[in-house]
C-alpha positions in Angstrom: 34.3 2.4 19.6 32.5 5.6 19.5 29.3 6.5 17.6 30.0 9.0 14.8 28.7 12.5 15.3 29.2 15.9 13.8 31.0 18.7 15.6 28.8 21.1 17.4 29.9 24.2 15.6 27.6 24.7 12.6 28.4 26.9 9.6 26.3 30.1 9.8 26.8 30.8 6.1 23.5 30.8 4.2 22.4 27.7 2.4 22.0 28.0 -1.3 19.1 30.0 -2.6 16.1 28.2 -4.1 17.2 26.2 -7.1 14.1 24.6 -8.4 10.4 25.4 -8.1 8.8 24.6 -4.7 7.1 21.3 -4.3 4.0 20.6 -2.4 4.0 20.4 1.3 4.4 17.0 2.9 0.7 16.6 3.4 0.1 17.1 -0.3 2.7 14.6 -1.6 1.2 12.2 -4.0 0.8 8.6 -2.8 3.9 6.4 -3.2 4.8 3.0 -2.0 6.3 4.3 1.3 3.2 6.4 2.0 1.0 3.4 1.4 3.0 1.6 4.1 2.2 4.4 6.5 5.8 5.0 7.4 5.1 8.7 8.0 2.3 7.9 10.5 4.5 7.7 13.6 8.0 7.3 15.0 7.7 3.5 15.6 6.5 2.9 11.9 9.3 5.1 10.6 11.9 3.4 12.7 10.8 0.0 11.6 11.1 1.1 8.0 14.6 2.5 8.6 15.7 -0.7 10.4 14.6 -2.7 7.4 17.2 -0.9 5.4 19.9 -1.6 8.0 19.2 -5.3 8.1 20.8 -8.1 6.0 18.6 -11.1 5.4 16.2 -9.7 7.9 18.9 -9.3 10.7 21.0 -6.6 12.1 24.7 -7.5 12.0 27.6 -6.2 14.1 28.8 -2.9 12.5 32.3 -3.6 13.6 33.0 -7.2 12.4 29.8 -8.0 10.4 28.9 -11.0 12.6 25.2 -12.0 12.3 25.0 -13.5 15.8 24.1 -10.5 18.0 21.9 -10.5 21.1 19.9 -7.8 22.9 20.8 -6.5 26.4 18.3 -5.5 29.0 18.9 -1.8 28.2 17.9 -2.5 24.5 21.4 -2.2 23.2 23.0 -5.1 21.1 26.1 -7.0 21.6 28.1 -9.0 19.2 28.8 -12.6 20.2 32.1 -12.7 18.4 33.9 -9.3 19.1 31.7 -8.3 22.1 31.1 -4.9 20.6 28.1 -3.2 22.2 26.0 -1.0 20.0 22.7 0.6 19.3 20.6 -0.4 16.2 21.8 2.7 14.3 25.3 2.9 15.6 28.0 3.9 13.2 25.6 4.6 10.4 25.1 8.0 8.7 21.6 8.2 10.0 23.0 8.3 13.5 24.6 11.6 12.7 22.7 14.8 13.7 20.2 13.6 16.4 17.1 13.5 14.2 14.3 11.1 14.8 13.6 8.5 12.2 10.4 10.2 11.3 12.1 13.6 10.8 14.7 11.8 8.7 12.2 10.2 6.4 10.2 13.5 6.0 13.5 15.3 5.2 14.5 12.7 2.6 11.1 13.1 0.9 11.7 16.8 0.5 15.3 16.2 -0.6 14.0 13.9 -3.2 12.0 16.8 -4.5 15.1 19.0 -4.5 14.1 21.5 -1.9 16.8 23.5 -0.2 17.4 23.5 3.6 15.8 26.9 3.7 12.6 25.6 2.4 12.8 22.3 4.3 13.2 23.9 7.7 9.7 25.5 8.1 8.0 22.4 6.7 9.8 20.1 9.0 9.5 22.4 12.1 13.2 22.2 12.5 16.0 24.9 12.7 17.9 25.8 9.6 21.2 24.6 11.2 19.7 21.2 12.1 18.4 20.7 8.5 21.7 21.9 7.0 23.6 19.4 9.1 21.3 16.6 8.1 21.4 17.4 4.4 25.2 17.6 4.5 25.3 14.2 6.2 23.0 12.8 3.4 25.3 14.2 0.7 28.3 12.6 2.4 26.5 9.3 2.4 25.9 9.6 -1.4 29.6 10.5 -2.0 30.7 7.5 0.2 29.3 5.1 -2.4 31.3 6.6 -5.3 34.2 4.6 -6.8 36.6 7.4 -5.8 35.1 7.9 -2.3 38.2 6.7 -0.5 40.4 9.3 -2.3 37.9 12.0 -1.5 37.4 11.1 2.1 41.0 10.6 3.2 44.2 12.6 3.2 44.3 16.2 2.2 41.1 15.9 0.1 39.2 14.5 3.1 40.5 17.3 5.4 39.4 19.9 2.9 36.0 18.4 2.5 35.6 18.3 6.3 35.7 14.5 6.9 38.3 13.0 9.3 38.3 9.7 11.1 34.6 9.2 10.5 33.6 12.7 11.6 32.0 15.5 9.6 33.1 19.0 10.5 30.3 21.5 9.9 32.2 24.6 11.0 33.5 27.0 8.4 37.2 26.4 8.1 39.4 29.6 7.9 42.3 27.7 6.6 43.1 27.8 2.9 42.4 24.7 1.0 45.4 22.6 0.1 44.2 22.3 -3.5 41.0 22.5 -5.4 40.0 19.1 -6.6 39.5 18.7 -10.3 36.9 16.2 -11.8 36.5 14.8 -15.2 33.0 14.6 -16.6 32.1 11.8 -19.0 28.8 10.2 -20.1 28.5 6.8 -21.6 25.4 5.0 -22.6 23.3 7.3 -20.4 25.4 6.9 -17.3 27.3 9.8 -16.0 30.8 9.6 -14.5 32.2 12.3 -12.3 35.9 11.2 -11.7 38.2 12.8 -9.3 41.6 13.4 -11.0 44.1 13.4 -8.2 47.0 14.2 -10.4 45.3 17.3 -11.7 45.1 20.7 -9.9 43.3 24.0 -10.8 46.6 25.5 -11.6 47.2 22.7 -14.1 43.9 23.5 -15.7 44.7 27.2 -16.0 48.2 26.3 -17.3 46.5 24.2 -20.1 44.3 27.2 -20.8 47.0 29.8 -21.1 49.7 27.7 -22.8 47.8 25.1 -24.8 44.5 27.0 -25.5 42.2 24.7 -23.5 38.9 26.3 -23.7 37.5 27.3 -20.3 34.1 28.6 -19.2 32.9 30.1 -15.9 29.7 30.0 -13.8 30.7 32.1 -10.9 33.5 30.3 -9.1 32.8 27.1 -11.0 35.1 26.5 -14.0 34.7 23.9 -16.7 36.7 23.1 -19.8 36.4 21.9 -23.3 37.0 18.2 -24.0 40.2 16.8 -22.4 41.4 13.4 -23.4 38.5 11.0 -23.0 36.5 13.4 -20.7 33.8 15.7 -22.0 35.0 18.4 -19.7 37.2 19.1 -16.6 35.5 21.0 -13.7 36.5 22.5 -10.5 35.3 25.2 -8.1 37.9 27.9 -7.0 37.9 30.9 -4.8 39.4 34.4 -4.7 42.9 32.9 -4.7 42.5 31.7 -8.3 42.6 34.4 -11.0 39.1 33.5 -12.3 38.5 37.0 -13.7 40.8 36.4 -16.6 38.6 33.5 -18.0 36.2 34.5 -20.6 34.2 32.6 -23.1 34.2 34.8 -26.1 36.3 32.7 -28.5 34.4 29.5 -28.9 31.9 27.2 -27.2 33.0 24.4 -24.9 32.0 20.9 -26.1 29.5 20.3 -23.2 27.6 23.5 -24.0 26.9 22.3 -27.5 24.9 19.3 -26.1 21.3 19.7 -26.1 20.7 16.9 -23.5 22.5 14.6 -21.1 24.3 14.9 -17.8 25.8 18.3 -18.3 22.4 19.9 -19.2 20.9 18.2 -16.2 23.8 19.4 -13.8 24.2 22.9 -15.3 20.6 23.8 -14.8 21.0 22.9 -11.1 24.4 24.4 -10.6 23.2 27.7 -12.0 20.5 27.8 -9.2 23.0 27.2 -6.4 24.1 30.4 -4.8 27.3 30.4 -2.7 28.5 26.8 -3.3 32.0 26.8 -1.7 35.0 25.1 -3.2 35.3 23.1 0.0 31.8 21.4 -0.4 31.6 21.5 -4.2 32.5 17.7 -4.5 29.4 16.9 -2.4 27.1 18.6 -4.9 28.8 17.0 -7.9 28.4 13.6 -6.5 24.8 14.3 -5.6 24.1 15.3 -9.2 25.8 12.3 -10.5 23.6 10.1 -8.2 20.4 11.9 -9.2 21.2 11.7 -12.9 22.1 8.0 -12.9 18.9 7.2 -11.0 16.7 9.7 -12.8 14.2 7.0 -13.9 13.9 5.5 -10.5 12.1 6.5 -7.3 14.8 8.2 -5.2 13.3 7.9 -1.8 14.1 4.3 -0.9 17.6 4.7 -2.4 18.2 7.8 -0.2 17.0 5.8 2.9 19.4 2.9 2.0 22.3 5.4 1.5 21.7 7.0 4.9 21.5 3.6 6.6 24.9 2.6 5.3 27.9 2.4 7.8 30.1 5.4 7.9 33.4 4.3 6.2 36.5 3.8 8.3 39.7 4.0 6.4 43.1 3.0 7.6 
């Protein structure tokens, strides 16, 4: 079995412009539990911390069959005693994508926690923009892979449009027209946000409801969201020039989510407005990131991001 890796061609399109106020440089970050452990001190300490998030009950398991009985070879690789699969400590995990050291990954995650863009991360990390862009995209895929609708988003036509196929992330800018623009339903219950893929719904269907059944639509650039629909607070999708977005206007009445003074939509809208150039192809990654951030808004995100990155890349039949 192969280790997962990204394709070599990297999108040259610009990362989104700064969306929030800049944070302090890494050296000025306030003390936290991870910093107290000294995980940023060196590559060995960073790697030990990363491996602790890969272990179950203090042990690394076979990433292929989940067997706990593994042994180390003379070249430091590991071998499963049951299926005989030979692997490295980080094999088949998201963190193995992109070629970053564990120390660079942890420093990047700390900046991602503070919502810095790839443009701002790159000089602080001493890495190229393309390297940071690949890493941040990989992290967003790891967050999406934990969603209840992850399998639907990462397989079939949705997966191909998103740039994920057979465990590989394609970073190159596709010239092919998307098969469809995924539509999501937004809902909040008891302080928890739910961003649900609606596989039976298309952008054309949403526009049909708008023109023929007066479903209220609003625009933020290429992002379109609606008034209430069934049990959802809004429908949302990101289109492109193939969709007649110019005919949408918000002059008649306010969409339900815009009447709310707090909650997930206010949290997400503030950030979506700061994004510049979000493509319809990558839009689901950003929605799922916002869902994750909102649902963990009262927690320290850094250890959660490390755990997400240390998860196995899903393999679907």
